[in-house]
Steps between C-alpha positions, in 0.01 A plus 500: 500500500226584250146405590352215291255724313794690354658172388189391311567399138303701250431368153611732222419484129847346450423231759162430340665472157762259638227286660302499175811400302568214744142374464536512121802271540289270719236485226765415241651233727154351552481471122821296494754778442808376690690821421231700683539279808878554476438875510280458807779297660754774424268766640417325831783259582692755709189597698420135576862414584536794742174405672602134537857583609366732767269227628743202494840668541678248278604599147505147357160413646364836380620422146329158515174644631509779240547244221216288635281811522535568129458133411170493689399831344568361152289191576216718635524795262161419345331521841600859583271787408520875544391610848592869496853458631848443364561141388813509721268444798401164347864392469573609859192310623633181340843564655343567840311170487819314408686664791217405738507141367874489560460632853233242580690209345838565658410706806745747353543814714463817294803722532619804314855488371575868463831450320326309220231765468773763477671295227189528285488880527693752296542866590630782285523771769815677620723346771343692790148413390602136446634476856189664648269286289687185598488582872131591480411192294690266735333652807160481333544135399605411854184672628282327238627166635354591839146546365241225521464283189187677365646848554831392344326357193288814462811722508684276251209500254414868532841664517766255382285363218306823441160330477180695555270450798257306276775272368637443852150422629449247222830325571447495877133390468378805696283796420656837420396653833678223689816552293492877562464441874777239495727733303426788737588291806814364332624846402435633852685202647794557265506866604534385862769242419720719277789679672406865553791631289361345178127554547 
């Protein structure tokens, strides 16, 4: 298993350009451009849906929460301002709050439905690689389920959603050092939990 420092996301000029383009869309949407908000929706809906599905484990509920996330975002679009991170972190923060509200209101137990997560993924590799990837992914998802809630959320945000440490810290209401420590512990725990043949 790779140590967390090696897994660290690094911003590239392409990433910076994509973030800047997304914030330009936010600016246009704040000015009343509904097409710009539609482009933001297209860009981030899959990220939000995957995050919610991983947290709630129910495709229909995940679709509802994802829709509500973008409805709330549309209502609050004028309140968001650039904070040095991808606007996707703002959408995921709204989704996270909705998931937490759902958990509190229904005492819903968070579970991961691995088959539904697999349904949302597409691979283009050869048959051998597909089999190995599937076995590894299934084993990893089983191990992720065994992590504590904070560690599980950190892993989901950092590696399944691809958010930076700063974005993850913002969403989880922690500082970056705390997220790095949490990620480090989670990755070490996953390394212990994974069967030796796929480490």
